[in-house]
N, C-alpha and C positions, 0 to 999 in steps of 0.2 A: 651403570653397574650391570654386569651380566649375571644370569642365574647360574648356579652350580650345575654341572652336568655329571652323569655317572662317571666315576673314575677321577673327577677333579679333586684336588686337595682342598680341604677346608681352610679358609683364610685365618691367619693368626689374629685373635682378638684378646684383649685384656679387660677384665671387669673388676671393680671393687666389690668386695663382699660386705655383708652387714657388720661383720666383726672387724672391719678395717684392713683386712688382708686383700690380696689380689689373686685372681685365678686367670691362668692363660689357657685359652682353648685354641688348638687341640693339644698343646704341649703338656698340660697337667692331667689330661685324660689317661687313665690306665689301661683301658680295654680297647678293643677294635671298634666297638659301637658305643655311642653315648646319646643321652637325651638331655637337653638343656631346658629348664623350666624358668620362665621369667614371671615373677609374682609382683604385681604392682603395689600390693598392700591395701590398706583400707581407703575408702573414699573420703 
């Protein structure tokens, strides 16, 4: 797998949320910039 370079489109990814829904990145992002935080939970 290659690293993203400046100007590359972000690949489409689908994640399940804790409430049982799905989020698609970048399709469900509303702005030009976004940050995604992955929280593992408790140990």
